[in-house]
HTML snippet that shows the backbone in 3Dmol.js (N, CA, C, O; Angstrom):
<script src="https://3Dmol.org/build/3Dmol-min.js"></script>
<div id="view" style="width:600px;height:400px;position:relative"></div>
<script>
const pdb = `
ATOM      1  N   MET A   1       0.549  -0.961  -0.200  1.00  0.00           N
ATOM      2  CA  MET A   1      -0.248  -0.054   0.054  1.00  0.00           C
ATOM      3  C   MET A   1       0.845   0.957   0.198  1.00  0.00           C
ATOM      4  O   MET A   1       1.784   0.903   0.992  1.00  0.00           O
ATOM      5  N   GLY A   2       0.578   1.919  -0.715  1.00  0.00           N
ATOM      6  CA  GLY A   2       1.569   3.251  -1.049  1.00  0.00           C
ATOM      7  C   GLY A   2       0.865   4.531  -0.103  1.00  0.00           C
ATOM      8  O   GLY A   2      -0.176   4.464   0.551  1.00  0.00           O
ATOM      9  N   LEU A   3       1.655   5.536  -0.235  1.00  0.00           N
ATOM     10  CA  LEU A   3       1.367   6.708   0.582  1.00  0.00           C
ATOM     11  C   LEU A   3       0.846   7.835  -0.183  1.00  0.00           C
ATOM     12  O   LEU A   3       1.691   8.433  -0.849  1.00  0.00           O
ATOM     13  N   PRO A   4      -0.380   8.270  -0.239  1.00  0.00           N
ATOM     14  CA  PRO A   4      -1.125   9.043  -0.989  1.00  0.00           C
ATOM     15  C   PRO A   4      -0.683  10.542  -0.972  1.00  0.00           C
ATOM     16  O   PRO A   4      -0.976  11.107   0.082  1.00  0.00           O
ATOM     17  N   VAL A   5      -0.076  11.277  -1.855  1.00  0.00           N
ATOM     18  CA  VAL A   5       0.747  12.569  -2.100  1.00  0.00           C
ATOM     19  C   VAL A   5      -0.155  13.264  -1.355  1.00  0.00           C
ATOM     20  O   VAL A   5       0.503  14.074  -0.703  1.00  0.00           O
ATOM     21  N   ASP A   6      -1.618  13.409  -1.039  1.00  0.00           N
ATOM     22  CA  ASP A   6      -2.396  14.277  -0.615  1.00  0.00           C
ATOM     23  C   ASP A   6      -2.438  14.396   0.783  1.00  0.00           C
ATOM     24  O   ASP A   6      -3.087  15.298   1.313  1.00  0.00           O
ATOM     25  N   ASN A   7      -1.607  13.310   1.626  1.00  0.00           N
ATOM     26  CA  ASN A   7      -1.179  13.152   2.934  1.00  0.00           C
ATOM     27  C   ASN A   7      -0.009  13.581   3.236  1.00  0.00           C
ATOM     28  O   ASN A   7       0.359  13.355   4.389  1.00  0.00           O
ATOM     29  N   ILE A   8       0.992  14.370   2.254  1.00  0.00           N
ATOM     30  CA  ILE A   8       2.207  14.844   2.682  1.00  0.00           C
ATOM     31  C   ILE A   8       2.107  16.370   2.988  1.00  0.00           C
ATOM     32  O   ILE A   8       1.892  17.152   2.062  1.00  0.00           O
ATOM     33  N   ARG A   9       2.262  16.814   4.285  1.00  0.00           N
ATOM     34  CA  ARG A   9       2.070  18.250   4.480  1.00  0.00           C
ATOM     35  C   ARG A   9       3.415  18.748   3.835  1.00  0.00           C
ATOM     36  O   ARG A   9       3.408  19.528   2.882  1.00  0.00           O
ATOM     37  N   SER A  10       4.508  18.287   4.368  1.00  0.00           N
ATOM     38  CA  SER A  10       5.505  18.619   3.750  1.00  0.00           C
ATOM     39  C   SER A  10       7.036  17.518   4.110  1.00  0.00           C
ATOM     40  O   SER A  10       7.173  16.630   4.951  1.00  0.00           O
ATOM     41  N   CYS A  11       7.966  18.036   3.109  1.00  0.00           N
ATOM     42  CA  CYS A  11       9.315  17.354   3.418  1.00  0.00           C
ATOM     43  C   CYS A  11      10.284  17.935   3.160  1.00  0.00           C
ATOM     44  O   CYS A  11      10.234  18.837   2.324  1.00  0.00           O
ATOM     45  N   PHE A  12      11.694  17.541   3.917  1.00  0.00           N
ATOM     46  CA  PHE A  12      12.593  18.126   4.355  1.00  0.00           C
ATOM     47  C   PHE A  12      13.252  17.101   4.452  1.00  0.00           C
ATOM     48  O   PHE A  12      12.915  15.933   4.261  1.00  0.00           O
ATOM     49  N   ILE A  13      14.576  17.701   4.871  1.00  0.00           N
ATOM     50  CA  ILE A  13      16.197  16.559   4.729  1.00  0.00           C
ATOM     51  C   ILE A  13      16.325  16.854   6.599  1.00  0.00           C
ATOM     52  O   ILE A  13      16.389  17.885   7.269  1.00  0.00           O
ATOM     53  N   ASP A  14      16.318  15.387   6.945  1.00  0.00           N
ATOM     54  CA  ASP A  14      16.375  15.191   8.545  1.00  0.00           C
ATOM     55  C   ASP A  14      17.967  16.092   8.980  1.00  0.00           C
ATOM     56  O   ASP A  14      18.909  16.346   8.229  1.00  0.00           O
ATOM     57  N   GLU A  15      17.853  16.319  10.005  1.00  0.00           N
ATOM     58  CA  GLU A  15      19.001  17.195  10.499  1.00  0.00           C
ATOM     59  C   GLU A  15      19.169  16.639  11.836  1.00  0.00           C
ATOM     60  O   GLU A  15      19.894  17.300  12.578  1.00  0.00           O
ATOM     61  N   THR A  16      18.466  15.162  12.488  1.00  0.00           N
ATOM     62  CA  THR A  16      18.476  14.437  13.455  1.00  0.00           C
ATOM     63  C   THR A  16      19.662  13.578  13.974  1.00  0.00           C
ATOM     64  O   THR A  16      19.960  12.619  13.261  1.00  0.00           O
ATOM     65  N   SER A  17      20.265  13.743  14.924  1.00  0.00           N
ATOM     66  CA  SER A  17      21.680  12.829  15.008  1.00  0.00           C
ATOM     67  C   SER A  17      21.549  11.453  14.854  1.00  0.00           C
ATOM     68  O   SER A  17      20.457  11.063  15.268  1.00  0.00           O
ATOM     69  N   LEU A  18      22.297  10.534  14.389  1.00  0.00           N
ATOM     70  CA  LEU A  18      22.164   9.310  14.140  1.00  0.00           C
ATOM     71  C   LEU A  18      22.333   8.865  15.993  1.00  0.00           C
ATOM     72  O   LEU A  18      21.998   7.722  16.306  1.00  0.00           O
ATOM     73  N   TRP A  19      22.728   9.598  16.841  1.00  0.00           N
ATOM     74  CA  TRP A  19      22.802   9.153  18.153  1.00  0.00           C
ATOM     75  C   TRP A  19      21.861   9.063  19.008  1.00  0.00           C
ATOM     76  O   TRP A  19      21.792   8.343  20.004  1.00  0.00           O
ATOM     77  N   ARG A  20      20.871  10.083  18.450  1.00  0.00           N
ATOM     78  CA  ARG A  20      19.011  10.412  18.852  1.00  0.00           C
ATOM     79  C   ARG A  20      18.656   9.223  18.575  1.00  0.00           C
ATOM     80  O   ARG A  20      18.253   8.412  19.409  1.00  0.00           O
ATOM     81  N   ILE A  21      18.806   8.977  17.083  1.00  0.00           N
ATOM     82  CA  ILE A  21      17.948   7.440  16.390  1.00  0.00           C
ATOM     83  C   ILE A  21      18.033   6.242  16.760  1.00  0.00           C
ATOM     84  O   ILE A  21      17.166   5.379  16.897  1.00  0.00           O
ATOM     85  N   GLY A  22      19.244   6.230  16.934  1.00  0.00           N
ATOM     86  CA  GLY A  22      20.015   4.962  17.389  1.00  0.00           C
ATOM     87  C   GLY A  22      20.437   4.194  16.742  1.00  0.00           C
ATOM     88  O   GLY A  22      20.282   2.973  16.761  1.00  0.00           O
ATOM     89  N   GLY A  23      21.336   5.181  15.745  1.00  0.00           N
ATOM     90  CA  GLY A  23      22.160   4.277  14.416  1.00  0.00           C
ATOM     91  C   GLY A  23      21.115   3.665  13.408  1.00  0.00           C
ATOM     92  O   GLY A  23      19.916   3.943  13.381  1.00  0.00           O
ATOM     93  N   ALA A  24      21.809   2.742  12.545  1.00  0.00           N
ATOM     94  CA  ALA A  24      21.335   2.419  11.415  1.00  0.00           C
ATOM     95  C   ALA A  24      20.134   1.205  11.761  1.00  0.00           C
ATOM     96  O   ALA A  24      20.078   0.489  12.761  1.00  0.00           O
ATOM     97  N   GLY A  25      19.303   1.237  10.704  1.00  0.00           N
ATOM     98  CA  GLY A  25      17.981   0.025  10.719  1.00  0.00           C
ATOM     99  C   GLY A  25      17.125   1.050  10.499  1.00  0.00           C
ATOM    100  O   GLY A  25      17.224   2.219  10.128  1.00  0.00           O
ATOM    101  N   ILE A  26      15.816  -0.066  10.988  1.00  0.00           N
ATOM    102  CA  ILE A  26      14.861   0.351  10.712  1.00  0.00           C
ATOM    103  C   ILE A  26      13.921   0.845  12.762  1.00  0.00           C
ATOM    104  O   ILE A  26      13.768  -0.017  13.627  1.00  0.00           O
ATOM    105  N   HIS A  27      13.607   1.988  12.898  1.00  0.00           N
ATOM    106  CA  HIS A  27      13.593   2.604  14.428  1.00  0.00           C
ATOM    107  C   HIS A  27      11.903   3.545  14.177  1.00  0.00           C
ATOM    108  O   HIS A  27      11.496   4.339  13.330  1.00  0.00           O
ATOM    109  N   PHE A  28      11.371   2.978  15.296  1.00  0.00           N
ATOM    110  CA  PHE A  28      10.139   3.711  15.537  1.00  0.00           C
ATOM    111  C   PHE A  28      10.132   4.458  17.043  1.00  0.00           C
ATOM    112  O   PHE A  28       9.664   3.824  17.988  1.00  0.00           O
ATOM    113  N   SER A  29      10.544   5.516  17.207  1.00  0.00           N
ATOM    114  CA  SER A  29      10.133   6.500  18.171  1.00  0.00           C
ATOM    115  C   SER A  29       9.392   7.479  18.468  1.00  0.00           C
ATOM    116  O   SER A  29       8.714   7.978  17.571  1.00  0.00           O
ATOM    117  N   PHE A  30       9.333   7.989  19.768  1.00  0.00           N
ATOM    118  CA  PHE A  30       8.624   9.017  19.790  1.00  0.00           C
ATOM    119  C   PHE A  30       9.551  10.401  20.153  1.00  0.00           C
ATOM    120  O   PHE A  30      10.263  10.209  21.139  1.00  0.00           O
ATOM    121  N   PHE A  31       9.647  11.388  19.715  1.00  0.00           N
ATOM    122  CA  PHE A  31      10.344  12.462  19.888  1.00  0.00           C
ATOM    123  C   PHE A  31       9.750  13.445  18.868  1.00  0.00           C
ATOM    124  O   PHE A  31       9.051  13.124  17.907  1.00  0.00           O
ATOM    125  N   LYS A  32      10.243  15.075  19.320  1.00  0.00           N
ATOM    126  CA  LYS A  32       9.576  16.072  18.921  1.00  0.00           C
ATOM    127  C   LYS A  32       7.975  16.430  19.176  1.00  0.00           C
ATOM    128  O   LYS A  32       7.352  17.458  18.913  1.00  0.00           O
ATOM    129  N   GLY A  33       7.548  15.179  19.794  1.00  0.00           N
ATOM    130  CA  GLY A  33       6.187  15.728  19.988  1.00  0.00           C
ATOM    131  C   GLY A  33       5.200  14.701  19.038  1.00  0.00           C
ATOM    132  O   GLY A  33       3.976  14.732  18.909  1.00  0.00           O
ATOM    133  N   SER A  34       6.366  13.631  18.326  1.00  0.00           N
ATOM    134  CA  SER A  34       5.464  12.865  17.569  1.00  0.00           C
ATOM    135  C   SER A  34       5.921  11.786  17.741  1.00  0.00           C
ATOM    136  O   SER A  34       6.812  11.649  18.579  1.00  0.00           O
ATOM    137  N   TYR A  35       5.353  10.476  16.854  1.00  0.00           N
ATOM    138  CA  TYR A  35       5.734   9.112  16.887  1.00  0.00           C
ATOM    139  C   TYR A  35       6.588   9.480  15.296  1.00  0.00           C
ATOM    140  O   TYR A  35       6.173  10.145  14.346  1.00  0.00           O
ATOM    141  N   HIS A  36       7.862   8.782  15.468  1.00  0.00           N
ATOM    142  CA  HIS A  36       8.486   8.908  13.767  1.00  0.00           C
ATOM    143  C   HIS A  36       8.752   7.224  13.582  1.00  0.00           C
ATOM    144  O   HIS A  36       8.964   6.411  14.482  1.00  0.00           O
ATOM    145  N   ALA A  37       8.684   7.021  12.357  1.00  0.00           N
ATOM    146  CA  ALA A  37       9.340   5.745  11.740  1.00  0.00           C
ATOM    147  C   ALA A  37      10.376   5.701  10.662  1.00  0.00           C
ATOM    148  O   ALA A  37      10.102   5.896   9.478  1.00  0.00           O
ATOM    149  N   MET A  38      11.910   5.366  11.237  1.00  0.00           N
ATOM    150  CA  MET A  38      12.977   5.733  10.266  1.00  0.00           C
ATOM    151  C   MET A  38      13.560   4.548   9.942  1.00  0.00           C
ATOM    152  O   MET A  38      13.670   3.557  10.664  1.00  0.00           O
ATOM    153  N   PHE A  39      13.918   4.692   8.858  1.00  0.00           N
ATOM    154  CA  PHE A  39      14.531   3.846   8.222  1.00  0.00           C
ATOM    155  C   PHE A  39      15.889   4.390   7.484  1.00  0.00           C
ATOM    156  O   PHE A  39      15.930   5.219   6.575  1.00  0.00           O
ATOM    157  N   ASN A  40      17.217   3.577   8.229  1.00  0.00           N
ATOM    158  CA  ASN A  40      18.327   4.645   8.351  1.00  0.00           C
ATOM    159  C   ASN A  40      19.105   3.654   7.891  1.00  0.00           C
ATOM    160  O   ASN A  40      18.892   2.499   8.261  1.00  0.00           O
ATOM    161  N   PHE A  41      20.361   4.029   6.809  1.00  0.00           N
ATOM    162  CA  PHE A  41      21.348   3.736   6.720  1.00  0.00           C
ATOM    163  C   PHE A  41      22.702   4.665   6.930  1.00  0.00           C
ATOM    164  O   PHE A  41      22.888   5.707   6.301  1.00  0.00           O
ATOM    165  N   LEU A  42      23.695   4.080   7.997  1.00  0.00           N
ATOM    166  CA  LEU A  42      24.693   5.121   8.459  1.00  0.00           C
ATOM    167  C   LEU A  42      25.213   5.875   7.515  1.00  0.00           C
ATOM    168  O   LEU A  42      25.629   6.924   8.008  1.00  0.00           O
ATOM    169  N   GLU A  43      25.388   5.806   6.287  1.00  0.00           N
ATOM    170  CA  GLU A  43      26.386   6.274   4.944  1.00  0.00           C
ATOM    171  C   GLU A  43      25.091   7.366   3.966  1.00  0.00           C
ATOM    172  O   GLU A  43      25.232   8.025   2.936  1.00  0.00           O
ATOM    173  N   TYR A  44      24.232   7.208   4.607  1.00  0.00           N
ATOM    174  CA  TYR A  44      23.277   8.158   3.555  1.00  0.00           C
ATOM    175  C   TYR A  44      22.406   9.148   4.357  1.00  0.00           C
ATOM    176  O   TYR A  44      21.705   8.775   5.298  1.00  0.00           O
ATOM    177  N   PRO A  45      22.475  10.310   3.977  1.00  0.00           N
ATOM    178  CA  PRO A  45      21.507  11.444   4.896  1.00  0.00           C
ATOM    179  C   PRO A  45      20.024  10.815   4.744  1.00  0.00           C
ATOM    180  O   PRO A  45      19.833   9.972   3.867  1.00  0.00           O
ATOM    181  N   ARG A  46      19.132  11.164   5.471  1.00  0.00           N
ATOM    182  CA  ARG A  46      17.395  11.257   5.436  1.00  0.00           C
ATOM    183  C   ARG A  46      16.513  12.388   5.172  1.00  0.00           C
ATOM    184  O   ARG A  46      16.656  13.548   5.557  1.00  0.00           O
ATOM    185  N   GLY A  47      15.483  11.837   4.389  1.00  0.00           N
ATOM    186  CA  GLY A  47      14.635  13.050   4.060  1.00  0.00           C
ATOM    187  C   GLY A  47      13.348  12.238   5.133  1.00  0.00           C
ATOM    188  O   GLY A  47      13.017  11.109   5.498  1.00  0.00           O
ATOM    189  N   VAL A  48      13.016  13.417   5.275  1.00  0.00           N
ATOM    190  CA  VAL A  48      11.490  13.337   6.052  1.00  0.00           C
ATOM    191  C   VAL A  48      10.087  13.292   5.569  1.00  0.00           C
ATOM    192  O   VAL A  48      10.034  14.508   5.384  1.00  0.00           O
ATOM    193  N   LEU A  49       8.877  12.873   5.204  1.00  0.00           N
ATOM    194  CA  LEU A  49       8.213  13.209   5.195  1.00  0.00           C
ATOM    195  C   LEU A  49       7.207  13.524   6.278  1.00  0.00           C
ATOM    196  O   LEU A  49       6.932  12.606   7.052  1.00  0.00           O
ATOM    197  N   ALA A  50       6.630  14.678   6.435  1.00  0.00           N
ATOM    198  CA  ALA A  50       5.578  14.841   7.462  1.00  0.00           C
ATOM    199  C   ALA A  50       4.198  14.811   7.091  1.00  0.00           C
ATOM    200  O   ALA A  50       3.805  15.512   6.158  1.00  0.00           O
ATOM    201  N   LEU A  51       3.304  13.952   7.828  1.00  0.00           N
ATOM    202  CA  LEU A  51       2.233  13.555   7.102  1.00  0.00           C
ATOM    203  C   LEU A  51       0.922  14.251   8.016  1.00  0.00           C
ATOM    204  O   LEU A  51       0.816  14.236   9.242  1.00  0.00           O
ATOM    205  N   LYS A  52      -0.069  14.883   6.981  1.00  0.00           N
ATOM    206  CA  LYS A  52      -1.331  15.431   7.576  1.00  0.00           C
ATOM    207  C   LYS A  52      -2.180  14.366   8.893  1.00  0.00           C
ATOM    208  O   LYS A  52      -2.599  14.629  10.020  1.00  0.00           O
ATOM    209  N   HIS A  53      -2.151  13.093   8.053  1.00  0.00           N
ATOM    210  CA  HIS A  53      -2.663  12.324   8.767  1.00  0.00           C
ATOM    211  C   HIS A  53      -1.760  10.836   9.433  1.00  0.00           C
ATOM    212  O   HIS A  53      -1.297   9.992   8.666  1.00  0.00           O
ATOM    213  N   LYS A  54      -1.692  10.780  10.252  1.00  0.00           N
ATOM    214  CA  LYS A  54      -1.031   9.267  10.506  1.00  0.00           C
ATOM    215  C   LYS A  54      -1.333   7.710   9.700  1.00  0.00           C
ATOM    216  O   LYS A  54      -2.369   7.145   9.350  1.00  0.00           O
ATOM    217  N   ARG A  55       0.121   7.361   9.611  1.00  0.00           N
ATOM    218  CA  ARG A  55      -0.134   6.151   8.810  1.00  0.00           C
ATOM    219  C   ARG A  55       0.238   5.085   9.933  1.00  0.00           C
ATOM    220  O   ARG A  55       1.408   4.862  10.246  1.00  0.00           O
ATOM    221  N   GLY A  56      -0.563   4.616  10.360  1.00  0.00           N
ATOM    222  CA  GLY A  56       0.118   3.939  11.803  1.00  0.00           C
ATOM    223  C   GLY A  56      -0.021   4.492  12.900  1.00  0.00           C
ATOM    224  O   GLY A  56      -0.914   5.333  13.006  1.00  0.00           O
ATOM    225  N   PRO A  57       0.526   4.291  13.632  1.00  0.00           N
ATOM    226  CA  PRO A  57       0.991   5.367  14.734  1.00  0.00           C
ATOM    227  C   PRO A  57       2.196   6.555  14.237  1.00  0.00           C
ATOM    228  O   PRO A  57       2.389   7.555  14.929  1.00  0.00           O
ATOM    229  N   ALA A  58       2.887   6.325  13.085  1.00  0.00           N
ATOM    230  CA  ALA A  58       3.356   7.448  12.534  1.00  0.00           C
ATOM    231  C   ALA A  58       2.971   8.825  11.987  1.00  0.00           C
ATOM    232  O   ALA A  58       2.158   8.927  11.068  1.00  0.00           O
ATOM    233  N   ARG A  59       3.606   9.966  12.602  1.00  0.00           N
ATOM    234  CA  ARG A  59       3.216  11.310  12.063  1.00  0.00           C
ATOM    235  C   ARG A  59       4.471  11.475  10.965  1.00  0.00           C
ATOM    236  O   ARG A  59       4.090  11.942   9.891  1.00  0.00           O
ATOM    237  N   GLU A  60       5.778  11.198  11.040  1.00  0.00           N
ATOM    238  CA  GLU A  60       6.435  11.446  10.144  1.00  0.00           C
ATOM    239  C   GLU A  60       7.547  10.209   9.782  1.00  0.00           C
ATOM    240  O   GLU A  60       8.044   9.512  10.666  1.00  0.00           O
ATOM    241  N   ILE A  61       7.781  10.091   8.679  1.00  0.00           N
ATOM    242  CA  ILE A  61       8.605   9.145   8.160  1.00  0.00           C
ATOM    243  C   ILE A  61       9.641   9.525   7.452  1.00  0.00           C
ATOM    244  O   ILE A  61       9.579  10.171   6.406  1.00  0.00           O
ATOM    245  N   ALA A  62      11.074   8.961   8.242  1.00  0.00           N
ATOM    246  CA  ALA A  62      12.390   9.085   7.792  1.00  0.00           C
ATOM    247  C   ALA A  62      13.027   8.405   6.634  1.00  0.00           C
ATOM    248  O   ALA A  62      12.305   7.435   6.405  1.00  0.00           O
ATOM    249  N   PHE A  63      13.827   8.415   5.948  1.00  0.00           N
ATOM    250  CA  PHE A  63      14.094   7.484   5.202  1.00  0.00           C
ATOM    251  C   PHE A  63      15.725   7.917   3.992  1.00  0.00           C
ATOM    252  O   PHE A  63      15.855   8.844   3.193  1.00  0.00           O
ATOM    253  N   SER A  64      16.478   7.045   4.277  1.00  0.00           N
ATOM    254  CA  SER A  64      17.939   7.430   4.025  1.00  0.00           C
ATOM    255  C   SER A  64      17.794   7.180   2.063  1.00  0.00           C
ATOM    256  O   SER A  64      16.957   6.418   1.579  1.00  0.00           O
ATOM    257  N   THR A  65      18.608   7.849   1.369  1.00  0.00           N
ATOM    258  CA  THR A  65      18.711   8.413   0.116  1.00  0.00           C
ATOM    259  C   THR A  65      20.174   9.274  -0.287  1.00  0.00           C
ATOM    260  O   THR A  65      20.749  10.150   0.360  1.00  0.00           O
ATOM    261  N   THR A  66      20.410   8.860  -1.178  1.00  0.00           N
ATOM    262  CA  THR A  66      21.853   9.126  -1.545  1.00  0.00           C
ATOM    263  C   THR A  66      22.228  10.337  -2.216  1.00  0.00           C
ATOM    264  O   THR A  66      23.293  10.873  -2.521  1.00  0.00           O
ATOM    265  N   GLN A  67      20.529  10.694  -2.399  1.00  0.00           N
ATOM    266  CA  GLN A  67      20.476  11.903  -2.987  1.00  0.00           C
ATOM    267  C   GLN A  67      19.306  12.756  -2.425  1.00  0.00           C
ATOM    268  O   GLN A  67      18.262  12.642  -3.067  1.00  0.00           O
ATOM    269  N   PRO A  68      19.274  13.584  -1.360  1.00  0.00           N
ATOM    270  CA  PRO A  68      18.212  13.688  -0.088  1.00  0.00           C
ATOM    271  C   PRO A  68      18.019  15.119  -1.345  1.00  0.00           C
ATOM    272  O   PRO A  68      17.103  14.837  -2.118  1.00  0.00           O
ATOM    273  N   GLU A  69      18.432  16.002  -1.553  1.00  0.00           N
ATOM    274  CA  GLU A  69      18.046  17.318  -2.079  1.00  0.00           C
ATOM    275  C   GLU A  69      17.112  17.215  -3.456  1.00  0.00           C
ATOM    276  O   GLU A  69      16.174  17.951  -3.762  1.00  0.00           O
ATOM    277  N   GLN A  70      17.640  16.104  -4.177  1.00  0.00           N
ATOM    278  CA  GLN A  70      17.016  15.631  -5.388  1.00  0.00           C
ATOM    279  C   GLN A  70      15.429  15.185  -4.915  1.00  0.00           C
ATOM    280  O   GLN A  70      14.391  15.746  -5.265  1.00  0.00           O
ATOM    281  N   VAL A  71      15.538  14.256  -4.205  1.00  0.00           N
ATOM    282  CA  VAL A  71      14.115  13.519  -3.808  1.00  0.00           C
ATOM    283  C   VAL A  71      13.274  14.581  -3.016  1.00  0.00           C
ATOM    284  O   VAL A  71      12.071  14.630  -3.277  1.00  0.00           O
ATOM    285  N   ILE A  72      13.869  15.571  -1.925  1.00  0.00           N
ATOM    286  CA  ILE A  72      12.762  16.613  -1.626  1.00  0.00           C
ATOM    287  C   ILE A  72      12.600  17.686  -2.306  1.00  0.00           C
ATOM    288  O   ILE A  72      11.844  18.551  -1.865  1.00  0.00           O
ATOM    289  N   GLN A  73      13.341  17.885  -3.650  1.00  0.00           N
ATOM    290  CA  GLN A  73      12.971  18.557  -4.383  1.00  0.00           C
ATOM    291  C   GLN A  73      11.497  18.359  -5.580  1.00  0.00           C
ATOM    292  O   GLN A  73      10.557  18.997  -6.054  1.00  0.00           O
ATOM    293  N   LEU A  74      12.184  16.906  -5.604  1.00  0.00           N
ATOM    294  CA  LEU A  74      10.653  16.198  -6.377  1.00  0.00           C
ATOM    295  C   LEU A  74       9.340  16.204  -5.650  1.00  0.00           C
ATOM    296  O   LEU A  74       8.219  16.483  -6.076  1.00  0.00           O
ATOM    297  N   LEU A  75       9.783  15.789  -4.313  1.00  0.00           N
ATOM    298  CA  LEU A  75       8.375  15.358  -3.763  1.00  0.00           C
ATOM    299  C   LEU A  75       7.934  16.837  -3.315  1.00  0.00           C
ATOM    300  O   LEU A  75       6.793  16.782  -2.856  1.00  0.00           O
ATOM    301  N   THR A  76       8.320  17.802  -3.301  1.00  0.00           N
ATOM    302  CA  THR A  76       7.868  19.261  -3.004  1.00  0.00           C
ATOM    303  C   THR A  76       7.500  19.755  -4.247  1.00  0.00           C
ATOM    304  O   THR A  76       6.815  20.763  -4.072  1.00  0.00           O
ATOM    305  N   LYS A  77       7.651  19.490  -5.479  1.00  0.00           N
ATOM    306  CA  LYS A  77       6.804  19.843  -6.610  1.00  0.00           C
ATOM    307  C   LYS A  77       5.754  18.859  -6.758  1.00  0.00           C
ATOM    308  O   LYS A  77       4.782  19.381  -7.304  1.00  0.00           O
ATOM    309  N   THR A  78       5.600  17.829  -6.527  1.00  0.00           N
ATOM    310  CA  THR A  78       4.757  16.871  -6.546  1.00  0.00           C
ATOM    311  C   THR A  78       3.766  17.018  -5.492  1.00  0.00           C
ATOM    312  O   THR A  78       2.772  16.320  -5.694  1.00  0.00           O
ATOM    313  N   ILE A  79       3.738  17.612  -4.583  1.00  0.00           N
ATOM    314  CA  ILE A  79       3.227  17.899  -3.537  1.00  0.00           C
ATOM    315  C   ILE A  79       2.458  19.140  -3.918  1.00  0.00           C
ATOM    316  O   ILE A  79       1.270  19.079  -3.604  1.00  0.00           O
ATOM    317  N   PHE A  80       2.914  20.464  -4.633  1.00  0.00           N
ATOM    318  CA  PHE A  80       2.428  21.344  -4.971  1.00  0.00           C
ATOM    319  C   PHE A  80       1.741  21.239  -6.235  1.00  0.00           C
ATOM    320  O   PHE A  80       0.762  21.918  -6.546  1.00  0.00           O
ATOM    321  N   GLU A  81       2.277  20.390  -6.926  1.00  0.00           N
ATOM    322  CA  GLU A  81       1.168  20.072  -8.096  1.00  0.00           C
ATOM    323  C   GLU A  81       0.121  19.501  -8.153  1.00  0.00           C
ATOM    324  O   GLU A  81      -0.688  19.510  -9.081  1.00  0.00           O
ATOM    325  N   ASN A  82       0.048  18.794  -6.843  1.00  0.00           N
ATOM    326  CA  ASN A  82      -1.322  18.224  -6.543  1.00  0.00           C
ATOM    327  C   ASN A  82      -2.294  19.013  -5.861  1.00  0.00           C
ATOM    328  O   ASN A  82      -3.478  18.676  -5.874  1.00  0.00           O
ATOM    329  N   LYS A  83      -1.819  20.235  -5.149  1.00  0.00           N
ATOM    330  CA  LYS A  83      -2.457  20.684  -4.410  1.00  0.00           C
ATOM    331  C   LYS A  83      -3.481  21.972  -5.589  1.00  0.00           C
ATOM    332  O   LYS A  83      -4.585  22.484  -5.406  1.00  0.00           O
ATOM    333  N   ALA A  84      -2.642  22.091  -6.571  1.00  0.00           N
ATOM    334  CA  ALA A  84      -2.808  22.831  -7.506  1.00  0.00           C
ATOM    335  C   ALA A  84      -4.099  22.251  -8.182  1.00  0.00           C
ATOM    336  O   ALA A  84      -4.841  23.022  -8.790  1.00  0.00           O
ATOM    337  N   ALA A  85      -4.428  20.718  -8.082  1.00  0.00           N
ATOM    338  CA  ALA A  85      -5.145  20.497  -8.881  1.00  0.00           C
ATOM    339  C   ALA A  85      -6.745  20.376  -8.572  1.00  0.00           C
ATOM    340  O   ALA A  85      -7.533  20.127  -9.485  1.00  0.00           O
TER     341      ALA A  85
END
`;
const viewer = $3Dmol.createViewer("view");
viewer.addModel(pdb, "pdb");
viewer.setStyle({}, {cartoon: {color: "spectrum"}});
viewer.zoomTo();
viewer.render();
</script>
């Protein structure tokens, strides 16, 4: 099951320390006032999808990518185009 674009409030590059997250792997954690699902690889930065409505218990989903700026730019464009439609 995919994530509908209209459920994405915003997306951004994650600046959270890997020490706070708990390292590489799949993590579920409560911090910054909401529940987060994180899919991390140590060698890559993370993007974050902030959701309008929770998916399971998660309000934000972080994921590692080799090209975070390009992924965030593409997602932001897609969100904007979806709002205009």
